[in-house]
Structure formats: C-alpha cells, structure tokens
C-alpha positions as CSV (number, residue, x, y, z in Angstrom):
1,M,-64.4,-48.6,34.4
2,L,-65.4,-49.8,37.8
3,R,-67.4,-47.9,40.4
4,I,-66.2,-48.2,44.0
5,G,-68.9,-50.7,44.9
6,E,-67.9,-53.0,42.0
7,L,-64.3,-52.8,42.9
8,S,-65.2,-53.6,46.5
9,A,-67.2,-56.7,45.3
10,L,-64.3,-57.9,43.2
11,T,-61.7,-57.5,45.8
12,G,-63.5,-58.0,49.1
13,V,-62.2,-54.7,50.3
14,G,-64.8,-52.3,51.7
15,P,-65.5,-49.0,50.0
16,R,-64.2,-47.1,53.0
17,L,-60.8,-48.8,52.8
18,L,-60.7,-48.2,49.1
19,R,-61.2,-44.5,49.6
20,Y,-58.5,-44.6,52.3
21,Y,-56.1,-46.3,49.9
22,Q,-56.9,-43.6,47.3
23,S,-56.3,-40.8,50.0
24,R,-52.9,-42.4,50.7
25,G,-51.9,-42.3,47.0
26,L,-52.1,-46.1,46.6
27,L,-55.0,-46.0,44.1
28,S,-56.1,-43.4,41.6
29,A,-59.6,-42.9,40.2
30,D,-61.3,-40.8,37.7
31,R,-64.6,-39.1,38.4
32,S,-67.8,-39.5,36.5
33,T,-69.9,-36.5,35.5
34,S,-72.0,-37.2,38.7
35,G,-68.8,-37.3,40.8
36,Q,-68.6,-41.1,41.4
37,R,-65.1,-42.6,41.6
38,L,-64.3,-44.7,38.5
39,F,-61.4,-47.2,38.7
40,D,-59.6,-48.9,35.9
41,P,-60.3,-52.6,36.0
42,A,-56.5,-53.2,36.3
43,V,-56.7,-51.7,39.8
44,V,-58.2,-55.0,41.0
45,D,-54.7,-56.6,41.0
46,R,-53.2,-53.5,42.7
47,V,-55.8,-53.7,45.5
48,R,-54.9,-57.4,46.0
49,A,-51.2,-56.5,46.1
50,I,-51.9,-53.8,48.7
51,R,-53.8,-56.3,50.8
52,S,-51.0,-58.8,50.7
53,L,-48.4,-56.2,51.7
54,L,-50.6,-55.0,54.5
55,D,-51.1,-58.6,55.6
56,V,-47.4,-59.0,56.3
57,G,-47.4,-55.9,58.5
58,L,-46.2,-53.2,56.2
59,P,-47.5,-49.7,56.7
60,T,-49.2,-47.9,53.8
61,R,-46.3,-45.4,53.5
62,T,-44.0,-48.3,52.8
63,I,-46.5,-49.9,50.4
64,L,-46.5,-46.6,48.5
65,E,-42.8,-47.0,48.0
66,L,-43.1,-50.7,47.0
67,I,-46.3,-50.8,44.9
68,D,-44.5,-50.2,41.7
69,C,-42.3,-53.1,42.5
70,V,-45.2,-55.5,42.3
71,S,-45.6,-57.2,38.9
72,E,-48.9,-57.9,37.3
73,S,-48.6,-61.5,38.4
74,G,-48.4,-60.4,42.1
75,R,-44.7,-61.2,42.4
76,L,-42.3,-58.7,43.8
77,E,-39.6,-57.3,41.6
78,P,-36.0,-56.9,42.8
79,C,-36.6,-53.2,43.5
80,A,-38.6,-54.2,46.6
81,T,-35.7,-56.1,48.3
82,P,-33.8,-53.2,49.9
83,V,-37.0,-51.8,51.6
84,L,-38.1,-55.3,52.7
85,V,-34.7,-56.1,54.1
86,E,-34.8,-52.9,56.2
87,H,-38.2,-53.8,57.6
88,L,-37.0,-57.3,58.4
89,K,-34.0,-55.8,60.3
90,A,-36.3,-53.6,62.2
91,Y,-38.5,-56.5,63.2
92,D,-35.5,-58.6,64.2
93,A,-34.4,-55.7,66.5
94,R,-37.8,-55.4,68.0
95,I,-37.9,-59.2,68.6
96,A,-34.5,-59.1,70.3
97,D,-35.7,-56.3,72.6
98,L,-38.8,-58.3,73.5
99,V,-36.8,-61.4,74.2
100,S,-34.4,-59.4,76.4
101,T,-37.4,-57.9,78.3
102,R,-38.9,-61.4,78.8
103,E,-35.6,-62.7,80.1
104,G,-35.4,-59.8,82.6
105,L,-38.9,-60.4,83.8
106,E,-38.3,-64.1,84.2
107,A,-35.2,-63.4,86.2
108,L,-37.1,-61.0,88.5
109,I,-39.9,-63.5,89.1
110,N,-37.5,-66.3,89.8
111,S,-35.3,-64.3,92.2
112,G,-38.2,-63.2,94.4
113,P,-39.3,-64.7,97.7
114,N,-41.7,-67.0,95.9
115,A,-39.0,-68.4,93.6
116,H,-40.0,-72.0,94.7
117,H,-43.7,-71.3,94.3
118,P,-45.6,-73.4,91.8
119,A,-46.2,-70.3,89.7
120,R,-42.4,-69.9,89.3
121,V,-41.5,-69.3,85.7
122,K,-39.5,-72.1,84.0
123,S,-37.4,-71.5,81.0
124,E,-39.7,-72.7,78.2
125,P,-40.2,-71.8,74.6
126,Q,-41.3,-68.2,74.1
127,G,-45.0,-67.7,74.4
128,E,-45.3,-70.2,77.2
129,L,-45.0,-67.7,80.1
130,L,-48.7,-66.9,80.5
131,P,-49.8,-70.5,80.9
132,D,-47.1,-71.1,83.6
133,L,-48.2,-68.1,85.6
134,L,-51.8,-69.2,85.5
135,R,-51.1,-72.7,86.9
C-alpha cells in the first residue's frame, strides 16, 4: 500500500490534487490505524489516466464516467467513445461560435471610419488578429 506522499512521488501529482481526486470519487483509499490514506499500488496507472484525460480538457465529472473505460495499458475502451464524441461536438459548436464572433468583430472594425487605417483587420488565419491590431 502507498501513502499519499509516495503516490505523489510516483505520479508527479501533488497530495492536494490526489485528495481532490479522491473527494470527486476518482480514487479510493483505505485508512491506516493512524488515519493516513493508503492507496493500492495499481492506482498509479489510474492517476496517470486521470491526468491524461484532464490534459485534453475533460472535467472531473466526465472523467468519473470514463475512468472505467481506460484499460490498464492506458488505452481507451470503446465504452468511452460516445462520451468523447459528445464533448467533441460541444467543442466544435463553441469553436463555430467563436469564429462567428471573430468575423462579426472584423466586419465592424473594417466598416468603421478608420477602415483604411493601417490597423485595419485583414482576413488572415485565425489567431492573427491581435498582431494586426498592434501594428
């Protein structure tokens, strides 16, 4: 059994986050007679899986749904696909909204009295708006 400090050292995840993961139901621990958390050594792979799912932007409530769909080798099982597809669709919708907002702002800037000003926004790849405005 691993104490929280040992689990932290093995995974690179701080004890505070490990306690948070436990409070969210992502990890379980037994307690020693002195009250210390004791984790099964197999939880090291689970913590790594949690970190990889967090790194792609999934919230802990979704990870709780998916964590049993992660195999021991760290690969996702087919049971994860429907949840991930829904999140992908949500991100696509958010991106489309942001692109629409960007286009509206660009049109407003370009239609104003300073439309021929050097700071005028040119249609360029997304993410290039700020450098144009600072020129």
